[in-house]
N, C-alpha and C positions, 0 to 999 in steps of 0.2 A: 372647775373654778379654782384650780391650783396653779394655773399658768397666768402670769401677769405681764402686761406690756411694760409697765414701769411701776416703781413704788416711791413714796415720799415718806421721810421720817418725820414723826411728830412727837411732841414731848408729853411725858407723863410727869407731873410735878407734885410736890407736896410743900405745904407752907405751915410753919409752926407759929401759932399765935399765943399771946397771953389772953386768957379768957376774960379777965377783968378790964383790960385796956384795949383789946383788939389789936395790939401791936404785933407786928411780925417778929418772931423770935428766930426762926431758921427756915431754910428752904432746901428742897432736894428735887432732882429731875431725872427721869428715865425716858428713853425714846421708844416709840412704837411705830409700825409702818401703816401707811394708808395706801391701798392699792387701786389701780385704775385699769381693769382688764380690758375695757372698751371705752371709747369716747362717751362721756356723760355718765359712766358707771363709776361708783365709788364704794369700796368695800374695806372692811377691817375684819380681822380674825378675832372672834369673841374670846377664844382661849388665850390669845396674846394679850388682849385687854385685861382679862382676869389675872394672868400671870404678872402683868405690870403692876396691878393692884397689890398682889402678894409681895412683889419686890419693894414697892413703896412702903407697905406696912412694916416690912423687916427693917428697912433703912430708917424709917421714922422712929421705930422703937430704939434702934441703936443710937440715933442722934439725941433722942430724949434722955436716954441713959447718960450720954456724954454731957448733957446739960444739967445732969443731976436731978432729973424729974423721974419719979417713981412711975412705972408703967401702970400700976394699979390706980393712979389718979385719973386714968382715962375713963370717963363716965358714960359716953355715948358715941354712936357713929351716925353721921348724916350723909345722905347721898344727894348729889346734884348732877344732872346730866342734860346734855342737849337732846331735845325731846323726841325727835322723830326717827332716830336711828332704830332699825328693826332687826330683831333677832328671833329665830325659831330654833328650838332644840328638842331633843328626845328626853322626856322626863324619866325614862327608865334607865338609859345609859348615861345621861348627863352630857351627851355630845351635841354640839351645834350641828344643825342639818345643812347650814349654808353660812356664808360669811355675813356679818352685819352689814346691812345696806345703809350707807350714810352719805356724807358730803365732803367734797374737797375743802378742807378747812385748815388754814395754817395756824390756828390758835391751839392752845393746849388741849389735848384729848382727854386725859383723865387727870384729875388733881386730887391729891389727898390733902385735906386741910386739918391741921392738928393744933389743938389749943393746949397750951401749957397750963398746968394746975388742973382745973376741971376740963380735961382735954376732950376734943371731939374731932373725928375724922370726917372729911367730906370728899366725894368723888364727882368727876364730871366727864362728858363725852361729846360726840359729833352728830350731823343730821340729814343732809339732802342728797338725792341721787335722781338723775333725769331719765332713767331707763323706762319709767312707767308712763311716759307720755301717751303711748297708744292705749294703755289700760285706762287712763283718764278719759281719753276721747270716747272709748266704748261706754264707760260709765255715764258720761254726760249724754251720750246718744240715747240711752235708755230712759232718761228723765222725760216727763210729759212734754216739756217745752224746750228740751235740749238746753237746759239751764244749769250752769255750773254752780249756782247758788241754791239748787233744789233742796239740799239738806241743811241749809244754813239755820233754819228756825230751830232745829234740834241741836246742832253741833256748834253753831257760831262760825263755821268754816266753809269756804268754797271747795268744790271738788278739785283737787290739785295734786300734782306729783309730790308736793311737800309733805303730806301726812301719811301716817303709818299704815292705815288700812289699805291704801293703794299699793304700797310696797308688799304687804302681806298677801294681797290678792295676786300680785305678780309672782311671788315665790310659789304659791300654790299652783299657779298655771304653768310655770316654767321650770320648776326644779322637782324632779321625780321623787327624790328622797323626802322632800317636804310634803308633797301630795300624798305619798304612801303613808307617812306618819300621821297626817291629819286624818286619813281614812281609817287607820287602825286605832286612833285615839291616843297615840304615844306623843304627839306633838304638843308643845306649849309655846305660846308667843309672849314676847315682852319687848319693851324698850330697854336700854342698857341698864337703867336703874333696877328693873325687874330681874334681869340676868344676874347682876352682881349680888343683889339681896338674896336671890335663890341659892347661888353658889356659896355665899358667905355664911348662910344659915344652915348648910348641910347638903345642898344639891340634891342628888337622887336619893339621899338618905334623910328625907324629911325637910328639905329646904322650903322656905316660905315663898309661895308664888303670888306676889302682890305688886301693886304700883300705887301711886298717889293720884289724887284728883287732877293735879296740874298736868301730869304726863298723860293720863287717860283722856283728858279733854283735847289732846292733840292727835288722837287716832282716827277721828271721824266715826267711831263706833260708840261714843259715849254721849249720853243725853245730858247737856249741861244744866238742865232744869230739874230733872228727876235725880240727877247725880248717880246714875246707874248705866251699865251697859244696856243698849237699846236693841231689843230683838228685831225690830223692823230694820234698823240700820245694819245689823248683822246679816239679815236676809238680803238686803239690797246688795251688799258686797259678797254675799254667799260665803260667809265666814262663820264656822261653828263657834258659838259663844263659849263652849266648854274649854277652848284653848286659851281663853283670855284670863289674865290675872285678876285676883280679887282687888277691888278698888278701896283704898283706905284714905284717911286724912293725911295731911302733910306732916303731922307731928303726933306720933304715938309709937309705942314700942311694937315693931313688926315681928321681931324675933331676936335671937342672940347669936353672936359669933361662935362658931364651932372651933374646936381645937385645931382641926386640920387646916383652917383658913389662915393661920399665922404660925410662923416658925417658933417652936417651943411652946406654943399655946398661950403666949403672953396676953392675948386679947380675948381668950375664950371666956364666954359669959357676958361680954360687954354688949349691951343692947344696941340694935340698930333702930333709931327712933326718929329720924328725920328724912324726908324725901321731897324734893322740889325740882321741877324742871329748871334749867339754868336761868331763864329770864325771870321766872317767879322768884327764884332764890336771890337774884340781883335786886328785885323790887323790895324784898324783905330786908336784904342787906343794906339798902339805902334808907331803911326805916320809913317806907312809903305806906303807912297804915291808914292814912286819911283819904277820903274821897277826893279825887282830882289830882293827887300827887302822881308824878310821872317821872320815869327814868328812861334813858336811852343808852344802850350798850353799843359801843363801836368796836367791832372786830372785823372778821372777814366780811360780814354784812352788818346791818344795824337793826336793832330790835327796840322799838319804843313801846312801853307798856304804861298804861294809866289805870290806877286803882279807881274803879267805878262803884265800889261798895257792895252791898249784899244783894243788889238786883242787877241782872245783866242788862247792858245797853247794847241793843242790836244795831250794828252799823249800817248806815245808808250811804257811806262814802268809801267803801272798799277796804275797811279794816276788819280784823278778826275779833270775835268775842270769845274770851277764854276764861279759864279759872285762874285767878291770881294766887290763891292759897286757901287752905282750910287748916288752921293751926290747932287741931285737937278734934277728937271724935265727936264731942258734943258742941263744938264751936261752929258758927255759921261759915259757909263758903263765901269768899269775897271774889268778885269778878273783875275783869280787866278788858279794856280795849287794847288791841295790839296792832302795830304796823311793822311789817318786815321789809327791809331793804336788802336785796340779794348781794349787791356788790358795794363794799365800802373799802376796807383795807385790802380786799382782793384787787382793787384797781391800782393801788400802789404796788402790789406784788407784780401785776401785769407790766407796769412801767419798768420794774426791775428785771423780771425774767424774760419778757417778750421783746421789749424795746432796748433794754440795757442802758437806760439813761441814768440810773442810780445803781450803786453797788450793794446797798442794803436799804431796807425799808425806812430806817431811821434817817437816811439822807434826804428824804423828801422835804422835810421842814426847811433845811438850809437852802436847798435848791429853789423852793417856792418863794422863800423870803427874799432871795436875791432879785427876783422879778417884782414882787410886791403886787402883782396884778396878773390876770390871765390875758390881758391885752385883747379882749374880744374873742378869745378862744373858749369854746364850750365843749365839754366832754360828757357824754351820756354813756356810762359803762354798763349798758344792758347786755352783758355777755351771755346771759342765760334767760333773757326776758326781763320783764318788769314785775315786781311784786306789788305790795300795797302802794297806792290804792288802785292800780290798774289791773293786776293779775292777768298780764298779757304775755304768755310764754313765747309768742312768736316775735316780739319786739327784739331788736338787735342794737348794739352799741353804735355810737357815731361820735366823731370829732369834727367840729365845724368852726367857722370863723378864722380859718388859717390865712395868714399873709406871709410875705417874704420875711417879715420882721419876727414872726413867731419862732421861739426857740424852746429848748427843753425846760427852761425855768417856767415859761408861760404854761406849758403843758402840765408841769408838776402842780402849779397853782390851780389850774383848771380841774385837776383830779381832786384836790382838796375841796374846791368849791362844789364839785359834783356830790360829794358826801353830804355837804351842808344843804344843798338844794333838795336832795332826796329826803333828808330829815325834815326840811321845811314843809314839803308836800304831805308827809305823814302827819306832822303836827297840825297843819291846816285842816286835814280830814278829821283829826281827833277833836279839834276845837268845834267843828261843825256838828259832830255826833254828840258830844257832851253838852254843848251849849254854853260852856264856861271857858273863856280863853285862858290858856295857861300863862302864868306869870313868871315862872322860872322852870328850867329843865335841869334835872339831876342826871349826871352822866357817869359812865364807867367804861371799862374795856381798854385794851391795849393802845388804841389810837388816841386816847385822851391825854397821853403824855405829850402829844404834839400841841404846843401852845398856840401856834399859828392857826391850826385847825379849830381849836376851841374859841379863839377870838373871832374867826370867820363865822363860826356857828352862832355865836352871840349876835353878831352883826346881821346875819341873814335872818335869824329868828326875831330879832329886835326885842329879846328878853334876856335876862341873865342866865348864864350857863354855870352850873355848880358842880365841881369835880372833887370827890373826897380824896384827901391826901393818901389814905390807905386804899389801894387799888383792888384789893381782894374782896369786893362786895358780894360776889356770888358765893364765895366760900363762907363769908360771914352769915349770909342768909340761911344757908343750909345748916350751919352750926346753931343759929338761933332756933330753927325748927326742931333740931335734935334736942337742944337744951331745954326747950319749953315743954317737952312731952311729959305727960303724967308718969310719975315714977322716976323721972330724971331731975326736972325742975332746977336746972342751972340758971335759967333766965326767967324773967316775967315780961309781959308787954306793958306794964305800968311805966309811965314816962321816966320815973326815977330809976327804973331797973334796966332801961335800954342803954346799949352801948353807944357812946357818943364818939363820932368820928369827925375830925377836923376837915375842913373843906377849903378849896380855892375857888373864888368866884370871878367869872369873866363878864364884865358889863358891856352891853352894846355900845359901839363907838361910831354911830352912823346917824346922820340927820334924816329928816323926813324925805327930802329930795333923793338922798342916797337910798333910802328904803324903797322908794318907787322905782328907781333904776334897778335895784336888786330884784324886785318883783317882775319887772319886764324881762330881764335876762332869765330869770327862773322859769317864767312861762314859755319863753322861746326855747330854752334848753330842753325841758321835758316834753313840750309839745312835739318837738322833732323826735325825741327818743321813742315816744308812744307811736309815732307814725312811721318810724324807720323801717319796720318790717314790710312796708309797702314799697320801699325803694328798690329799684333793680339796677 
């Protein structure tokens, strides 16, 4: 696994915030590589991820010093990561046994979020790889009815290449070093949050092997009702439960930074006290603490999550049931419905890299605005199948409705519409499952800077779309979790103690007749996408 067909550079960034106002004070960025050894395989070096974190910590401390901030003001560290990236390492040597299996994702890979004054650090990472499709097929084959939803009652999830247990099963089956270490009891498993917390709290010399409920709920080994690793699930995947991390709440002190984790030991003794999967962190960062509040993150893909309160809502319409957060050891777990769209910003990147119709992703808005319409051209970017609500891995992309008049501006517009149509489909499923139609959608992520996209989204959803002017909501959510922890107490969840972030609102500008036309084109668009795997 040391030879690569090609590699892509991704950024490791840090942002400095003022803890009282949530304003960004400063930023820093480092690059790390994402490798693609075979088609559909995506890997990262866990040691490079860790080194990038060390580098960010060092530069963060330097810049804080330049800003006149005493490093001793740093009160806590929080971790946010993209949830399904899988790492296995040797607990005795501290060495990874294989690269982290993740996903091709042009968004930032690891972020350090630093708060000025009562300062908090937050990290994040990457998620999906398609090498496990044959493993998934075998797992589904052994269910009584060959049903991909066989485990959904316990996990809230379908059996899919998306989740960590399948990747871990693949590693045990295909990597000799991993299989041997599992057999001898030296192997430990974790998502990137677990790997980083273990290393930062001492590694092989007493590092804390833990994760939080939001990350555990994405493995397919965690029972979301009992809030524990499930021995029957472990048996189904033939994974020894001894290699799994301890599951803790999203907000408590897990351990303390060791001197070796930072140059000069400036952060030694600082508690690591927050841990949230990135989408849960964004939900918290958007202050979605009430039942029914919903946020959608627009990045490589889209992730819509709705807070459903302290009781899980099991979806009948192709959505996932997952843990939203558990903000304290003695606090209740809150659940969420989630719909994932595989391709959003990645469709824009495809127009840039594969077709060459734009020079940078930011050019898409100007090009699409020039047309103002797709002129009947529809784009279904099912490059790697369809996620929610279909979960159809064999579906493939399609562009239809082309005429001699169609040009690159129309295609650019169709690409933006495709993002909005996919979001509409997830939102409709969410409304059906919850029984309460959404009245506004809170949004975040890199694509939300595109004003045309946001207006199209409001028009296609026929509800307001609200975008915070401070874009680092995932970072803010992880910082809130860290600051809430008992023994840190930088924040509270009382309304007067919550950080207020200003927002920009996009109102729908479409009449009823236009809404019906949108609905017709929406059904045509994704009906073809779902059936496109049948075309020859």
